[in-house]
C-alpha positions in Angstrom: 89.0 101.2 97.0 85.3 101.9 96.0 84.4 101.1 99.8 85.8 104.0 101.2 83.3 105.9 98.8 80.7 103.8 100.2 78.2 105.9 102.4 74.8 107.0 103.3 73.5 110.0 102.2 71.2 110.4 105.1 73.3 113.1 107.1 73.3 114.8 104.0 69.7 115.0 103.2 68.2 115.7 106.3 66.9 119.0 106.9 66.5 120.9 110.3 62.8 122.2 111.1 62.6 121.5 114.6 60.9 122.5 117.9 63.5 123.5 120.2 63.0 121.6 123.4 65.1 121.7 126.4 63.3 120.7 129.4 65.0 118.3 131.7 62.1 115.7 131.5 62.9 114.8 128.1 59.3 112.9 126.6 61.6 110.0 125.1 58.5 107.4 125.7 56.1 109.5 123.3 53.6 110.0 125.9 51.9 113.3 126.7 50.1 112.6 123.3 46.2 113.8 122.6 45.3 112.5 119.2 42.7 114.9 119.1 45.0 118.3 119.3 48.3 116.8 118.4 49.8 115.5 115.1 53.1 114.2 117.4 53.9 113.5 121.0 55.5 116.6 122.7 58.7 117.4 121.7 58.9 115.5 118.6 59.0 116.5 115.0 59.5 114.9 111.4 62.9 114.6 109.3 62.6 113.5 105.6 59.7 113.6 103.2 56.8 111.3 104.3 54.0 113.1 105.4 52.5 110.5 107.2 54.4 111.3 110.6 52.7 110.9 114.0 51.9 109.9 117.3 49.1 106.8 117.9 47.8 106.0 121.1 47.9 102.1 122.0 46.0 102.3 125.2 44.8 104.4 127.6 48.3 104.4 129.6 50.5 104.4 126.5 51.3 106.4 123.0 54.2 105.5 120.8 55.4 107.2 117.5 54.6 106.1 114.1 55.7 106.7 110.6 54.2 105.5 107.2 55.8 105.3 104.0 54.8 107.6 100.9 54.7 106.2 97.6 57.1 109.2 96.4 58.8 109.9 99.3 62.5 108.7 100.4 62.3 108.0 103.9 60.7 109.3 107.4 62.0 110.1 110.8 60.1 111.0 113.9 63.2 112.7 115.5 63.9 114.5 119.1 66.3 117.0 120.3 67.9 118.3 123.5 70.8 120.3 124.1 74.0 118.5 124.6 75.2 119.8 128.2 76.7 116.8 129.7 80.2 115.2 129.4 81.1 111.9 129.1 82.7 109.3 126.7 80.3 107.4 124.8 76.1 108.3 124.4 73.9 105.3 123.7 70.2 104.9 122.2 67.9 102.3 123.2 64.6 102.1 121.6 61.5 99.6 120.6 60.5 99.4 117.4 57.5 97.2 115.7 57.2 97.3 111.7 54.9 95.8 108.9 56.2 95.1 105.4 59.1 97.0 105.3 61.1 96.5 101.6 63.9 98.8 102.8 65.4 99.6 106.2 63.5 100.4 109.6 65.7 101.3 112.5 67.2 103.7 115.6 69.4 107.0 114.5 71.4 109.3 116.4 73.0 112.7 115.3 75.4 114.8 117.1 76.0 118.7 116.0 78.5 121.2 117.0 78.7 124.8 116.1 79.3 123.7 112.3 76.1 124.5 110.2 77.2 122.0 107.8 78.9 119.1 109.2 77.9 116.8 112.0 80.1 115.7 114.9 78.8 112.0 115.1 76.1 110.0 113.0 75.0 106.5 113.6 72.0 105.0 111.8 70.8 101.3 111.5 70.0 102.0 107.5 72.8 99.8 107.1 71.6 96.9 108.7 68.8 96.9 106.0 66.0 95.4 108.5 63.1 94.5 106.7 60.0 92.6 106.9 57.7 92.4 109.6 58.1 91.8 113.4 56.9 92.7 116.9 58.1 94.6 119.2 61.9 94.5 119.8 64.3 96.3 121.6 67.5 97.9 119.7 70.5 100.0 120.3 73.1 102.8 118.7 75.7 104.1 120.3 78.4 106.9 119.4 81.4 108.3 121.0 80.4 111.5 122.6 82.3 114.3 121.7 83.1 117.0 124.3 82.4 119.7 122.0 78.9 118.3 121.7 76.3 121.5 121.1 72.9 119.4 120.1 71.9 115.7 120.5 69.1 114.4 118.0 67.8 111.1 118.2 65.1 109.2 116.1 63.1 106.2 114.6 63.9 106.1 111.1 62.0 104.1 107.9 62.7 103.9 104.3 60.7 103.2 101.3 57.5 101.5 101.9 56.2 99.7 105.3 54.8 101.2 108.5 57.0 101.5 111.8 56.4 102.1 115.2 58.9 103.6 118.0 58.4 103.3 121.9 60.2 103.9 125.1 63.6 105.5 123.7 66.2 106.0 126.5 69.6 108.0 125.9 72.5 107.2 128.4 76.0 108.4 128.7 78.6 106.6 130.0 75.4 104.1 131.2 73.4 106.8 133.5 70.1 107.8 132.0 70.4 111.2 130.8 67.1 112.4 132.7 69.0 111.7 136.0 72.5 113.5 134.6 73.7 116.9 136.0 73.8 119.3 133.2 77.5 121.0 132.4 77.9 124.5 131.6 79.2 125.2 128.1 82.3 127.4 128.2 83.2 128.9 124.9 86.6 130.6 123.8 84.5 134.5 122.5 82.8 134.4 126.1 86.0 133.6 128.4 87.6 136.2 130.0 90.4 137.1 127.7 92.9 138.7 129.7 92.6 135.6 132.1 93.3 133.3 129.4 96.2 135.2 127.8 97.9 135.5 131.2 97.5 131.6 131.7 98.8 131.0 128.2 102.0 132.8 129.4 102.6 131.2 132.4 102.6 128.0 131.0 104.6 128.4 128.0 108.0 128.4 126.8 109.4 130.5 123.5 110.7 128.3 120.8 113.2 128.9 118.1 113.5 126.2 115.5 116.1 128.1 113.6 118.7 127.1 116.4 119.9 123.4 115.5 120.1 122.8 119.6 116.6 124.2 120.4 116.7 125.1 124.2 113.1 126.3 123.9 112.2 122.5 123.5 113.8 121.1 126.5 110.9 120.9 129.0 109.2 119.3 126.1 111.6 116.5 125.4 111.7 115.8 129.4 107.6 115.9 129.4 107.8 113.4 126.9 110.5 111.3 127.1 109.4 108.6 129.6 106.7 107.9 127.3 105.3 104.9 125.6 103.8 107.0 122.7 104.7 110.6 121.8 102.5 111.6 119.1 103.4 114.5 116.8 100.8 116.2 115.0 100.4 118.7 112.6 97.2 121.4 111.6 98.1 120.6 107.8 100.0 118.0 106.3 101.7 120.6 103.9 103.6 123.1 106.4 107.4 122.9 106.1 108.0 124.0 109.7 106.1 121.5 111.1 108.2 118.8 109.4 111.4 120.6 110.7 109.8 120.5 114.3 109.0 117.1 114.0 112.3 115.7 112.7 113.8 118.1 115.8 111.9 116.5 118.3 112.3 112.9 116.9 116.0 113.0 116.7 116.5 114.2 120.2 114.0 111.4 121.3 115.7 109.1 119.5 119.3 110.4 120.5 118.5 111.0 124.0 115.7 109.2 125.6 115.6 106.0 123.4 112.8 105.7 121.5 113.2 103.2 118.4 110.3 103.2 115.9 108.5 106.0 114.2 105.2 105.4 112.8 103.8 107.6 109.9 100.4 108.5 108.9 100.8 106.2 105.6 100.3 102.8 104.0 101.9 99.9 106.1 102.9 97.7 103.2 104.5 100.6 101.1 106.4 101.9 104.0 108.1 98.1 104.5 108.7 98.0 100.9 110.6 101.5 101.3 112.6 100.2 104.1 113.6 97.0 102.3 114.8 98.8 99.0 116.6 102.1 100.9 120.2 100.6 100.5 119.2 99.4 96.9 117.3 102.6 95.3 117.6 106.7 95.7 115.3 108.0 97.9 113.7 110.2 95.4 112.4 106.8 93.4 111.2 104.9 96.5 109.5 108.3 97.8 107.7 108.9 94.3 106.6 105.0 94.6 105.7 104.3 98.3 104.8 107.4 99.5 101.8 109.8 99.4 102.6 112.6 96.7 102.0 115.1 100.5 104.9 113.6 101.7 106.9 113.5 98.5 109.1 117.0 99.9 112.1 117.9 101.0 111.1 118.1 104.7 110.2 114.6 104.4 113.5 113.8 102.4 115.5 115.4 105.3 114.2 113.0 108.1 114.6 109.9 105.9 118.2 110.7 105.0 118.8 110.8 108.6 116.8 107.5 109.2 118.9 105.8 106.6 122.1 107.0 107.9 121.2 106.4 111.3 119.2 103.2 111.5 121.9 101.0 112.5 123.6 103.2 114.9 120.2 103.5 117.1 118.6 100.6 116.1 115.4 102.1 114.9 112.7 101.3 112.2 110.3 103.2 110.4 106.5 102.3 109.6 103.1 103.2 108.6 100.1 102.8 110.2 97.3 103.2 107.4 95.7 100.6 105.2 97.5 97.9 103.1 95.6 98.6 100.1 98.2 97.6 97.1 101.0 95.7 97.6 100.6 93.4 100.5 101.0 90.4 98.1 104.2 91.2 97.2 105.4 92.2 100.6 103.9 88.8 101.7 105.9 86.9 99.5 109.6 88.7 100.2 108.7 87.9 104.1 107.9 84.0 103.7 109.5 81.0 102.4 106.7 80.1 99.6 109.0 78.5 97.2 109.7 75.5 99.4 106.3 75.2 100.9 103.6 74.0 98.5 100.8 74.6 100.3 101.8 78.1 101.5 102.8 78.7 97.6 99.1 77.8 96.8 97.5 79.7 99.4 99.5 82.6 98.2 98.1 81.9 94.3 94.9 81.7 95.5 95.4 85.2 97.4 96.7 86.5 94.0 93.4 85.4 92.3 91.1 86.6 94.3 93.0 90.0 94.3 92.7 90.2 90.1 88.9 89.9 91.0 88.9 92.5 93.6 88.5 95.9 91.1 84.5 96.3 91.0 81.8 99.2 91.3 79.4 96.6 92.7 79.3 96.9 96.7 78.1 93.3 97.2 80.7 91.6 94.8 83.3 93.8 96.7 81.9 93.0 100.0 82.0 89.5 98.9 85.7 89.5 97.1 87.5 91.3 99.8 85.7 88.7 102.7 87.4 86.1 100.3 90.5 87.8 100.5 90.1 88.0 104.4 89.9 84.7 104.9 92.7 84.0 102.5 95.0 85.9 104.9 93.3 83.9 108.1 94.2 80.7 106.1 97.9 81.4 105.5 98.2 82.6 109.1 96.8 79.3 110.2 99.4 77.4 107.9 102.1 79.5 109.3 101.0 79.0 112.8 100.8 75.0 112.4 104.0 74.6 110.7 106.0 76.8 113.3 107.1 79.5 110.7 104.7 82.5 111.9 107.5 84.9 113.2 106.3 88.2 115.1 107.5 90.1 111.6 105.0 88.0 109.5 102.2 88.2 112.4 102.4 91.9 112.0 102.1 91.9 108.6 99.2 89.7 108.3 97.9 91.9 111.5 97.8 94.7 109.4 96.4 93.5 106.2 93.4 91.7 108.2 92.9 95.3 109.6 92.7 96.6 106.1 89.8 94.0 105.1 88.0 94.2 108.6 85.2 96.7 107.4 84.1 94.1 104.9 83.7 91.5 107.5 81.4 93.5 109.5 79.3 94.5 106.9 79.0 90.6 106.3 78.2 90.0 110.0 75.9 93.1 110.4 78.5 94.9 112.6 79.3 98.3 113.3 82.0 99.8 111.0 85.3 100.9 112.2 86.3 104.3 111.8 90.4 104.8 110.1 91.2 106.4 113.5 90.1 103.2 115.3 92.2 101.0 112.8 95.1 103.2 112.8 94.8 102.9 116.6 94.9 99.3 116.7 98.1 99.1 114.3 100.0 101.9 116.5 98.5 99.5 119.9 99.6 95.9 118.4 103.5 97.4 118.1 103.0 98.8 121.5 101.9 96.0 123.0 104.1 93.6 121.2 107.4 95.5 121.5 109.4 96.6 124.3 110.3 99.6 122.3 109.0 103.3 122.8 107.1 104.8 119.6 107.0 108.2 117.8 103.9 108.7 115.9 103.7 111.3 113.0 100.3 112.2 112.2 97.6 114.9 111.5 96.3 117.0 114.7 93.3 115.6 114.1 93.8 111.9 114.8 96.7 112.7 117.6 94.3 114.3 119.3 93.2 112.6 123.4 89.7 113.4 122.5 87.2 113.2 119.5 87.3 115.9 117.3 84.0 115.1 114.9 82.2 112.5 113.5 85.0 110.0 114.6 87.9 111.8 113.9 90.0 111.8 116.7 89.3 107.9 117.8 92.9 107.0 117.1 94.7 109.5 119.7 91.3 109.1 121.9 91.6 105.2 122.0 95.4 105.2 122.4 94.7 107.5 125.6 92.4 105.4 127.0 94.9 102.2 126.7 97.9 104.0 127.8 96.7 106.6 130.0 99.6 108.9 131.0 101.9 106.9 128.6 100.3 108.2 125.5 101.4 111.9 125.1 100.2 113.9 122.1 102.1 117.3 120.8 99.8 119.5 118.6 101.5 121.9 115.7 99.7 124.9 114.8 99.7 128.2 113.2 98.2 131.1 112.7 99.3 132.6 109.0 101.6 131.6 106.2 101.6 129.2 103.3 101.3 125.4 102.8 101.1 122.8 100.3 98.0 120.7 98.9 97.0 118.5 96.7 93.3 118.2 94.6 93.4 114.4 94.8 90.1 113.8 96.6 90.8 110.3 97.9 94.4 110.3 98.6 94.7 105.9 99.1 92.2 106.0 95.7 95.1 104.2 94.0 98.6 103.2 93.8 99.7 106.1 91.7 101.5 108.8 93.7 102.1 111.3 90.9 99.8 114.5 92.1 100.9 117.8 91.8 101.5 119.9 95.1 100.1 123.7 94.6 100.7 126.3 97.3 98.2 128.5 99.1 97.9 130.9 101.7 96.0 130.1 104.9 92.7 132.6 104.7 92.3 135.3 107.6 90.2 133.9 110.4 86.2 135.4 110.2 85.9 135.1 114.1 88.0 134.7 117.2 89.9 131.5 116.4 92.6 129.7 119.2 95.2 130.8 116.9 94.2 134.5 117.2 94.6 133.9 120.9 97.8 132.0 120.8 99.2 134.5 118.6 99.0 137.3 121.4 101.6 135.5 123.4 104.5 135.4 121.0 105.4 134.3 117.3 106.5 130.7 118.6 106.3 128.6 122.0 105.6 125.3 123.3 102.2 125.4 125.7 102.3 123.1 128.6 98.7 122.5 128.4 98.7 120.4 132.2 99.8 123.6 133.4 97.5 125.7 131.8 94.8 123.3 133.2 96.1 124.0 136.4 96.1 127.6 136.1 92.5 127.8 134.8 91.1 125.2 136.6 89.3 124.1 133.5 90.0 122.5 130.1 86.4 122.4 128.6 86.9 126.4 127.1 85.7 125.6 123.2 86.7 127.7 120.1 87.5 126.9 116.7 91.1 125.9 115.5 92.1 125.0 111.7 92.4 121.5 110.7 93.4 121.4 107.1 94.4 117.7 105.7 96.0 117.1 102.2 93.4 119.5 100.1 93.1 123.0 100.1 91.6 124.9 103.1 87.3 125.1 102.7 84.8 126.5 105.6 84.5 123.2 106.9 88.5 123.2 108.0 87.6 125.2 111.3 86.8 122.7 114.1 85.2 123.6 117.5 87.1 122.0 120.5 88.5 122.4 123.4 92.4 122.5 122.7 93.5 122.3 126.4 91.9 119.1 126.5 92.8 117.9 123.2 96.4 117.7 123.6 99.2 117.2 126.3 101.6 119.8 124.9 100.9 122.3 121.8 103.7 124.1 119.6 102.6 127.2 118.2 104.3 128.9 115.2 102.8 132.3 114.3 103.8 132.2 110.7 104.7 129.2 108.6 105.6 128.4 105.2 104.9 125.3 102.9 106.8 122.3 102.2 109.1 122.3 99.0 108.0 119.4 96.6 110.4 117.0 94.8 108.8 116.5 91.8 107.1 119.7 90.6 
């Protein structure tokens, strides 16, 4: 859907001239301003292309920030930067704004940077709220997940084309505590940490793994560690690594056969996986995989697991589901699950839904928001009707929950509410399954999603949210590698259409230009399971920040190096020094 492409370019267009300002008493109320000597209050600087960004003396005791639009400019932002030497979960910016004759937007802005020079870890702006017109002083706030690998925090007051805005009394809190009162924490980096001490600790907290064996004694400890959990998430540092799928299949089979797990959830579209299940005994796996799985999953490795699942799902009473958006075949699936032919009102409701779906293809965001809000209301009407007639089964409730979540952000746009990230929505789907069944769940998704901590710009909120909700009953296993080949596809938006025929290509992982986590891990052996809880006990820290590679379904780029506290991100980690690409079925 084109909504996935809709974003505000502010995060890209902001340039980085700033004054380094790191003293503890941050001047967030714009005071310490002398109009005869200063253009801006102490510590503040400007972003954007408006020339008239300054301070203004309101009275003898109070100064404020001021932004005046330019005829030829696009936006202006009065900005402040301070080091992110703090620990916490959520960061919030509160500030007062007064504005006159604003034609486009005015609001607060917050950006969090890490080590990357091209990618922010977090960004939030009130731009999408389209606050316009004239107003006296009012207080506003925005918030972001606070990533543990943050390096700098930027806050500001921003104004779009045409108008004047004043800003005052900014306050930043982390987990509700004013940043002015927070104790600073030491930033520990991989490159500066004692290499010998780290290598020794990794050796003492790891168990060698040999995935060539059918009965792999190397993961016995992992099975025991994770076997009593409610949710076990098994990751991958690329979507196209054969050895990761072999490992996931091995771990999954043992958790099912030895520990009673009943449900496997894949990072894929919910409705497509449900239709694949319905037709599993009627059509060939190749046909079903071609129609219902993203091209990156159309491999012999995924087919191996699906063959096992097909042969064993009755024996072990197991299910296979997806946790991603239901974009394309939800109407077909709803019809297959309901008795609409014998329910005239339900049939009419489904016909209304079909009519609105037929009108949903548009490049106009305003029309798109309107039509998808209508579809959301159609789903609510169907749900309410089924409730009133006593025919809303758990199975149909699950279907409707997943479809509603697919369109929830259109409702948020309409109501001027914050967007939910893809990670947050996937977490809600998995949480729904975990809360509403007694079954233990295995999740197959990328390392970036299953991580216990935010990684970048809300990536990682799936694992973070599940960890917050289920605590020790959520167990994340990262899979990573140093060298070898991987598969990828060139489609930029994997869920942009419902034609899954992209060809998979093979590429070799690029050599690391600096010391990555994988370089350190490689010193310990070719393949092993690392118990990060033991590693933490030995090191007495899990805050060491260093780069790791997280490659999605595309080709590796310079932006695929993410600086994270790896020990904190996963409950366990399996490292394979050299890996191979998946084998496509259809190329």
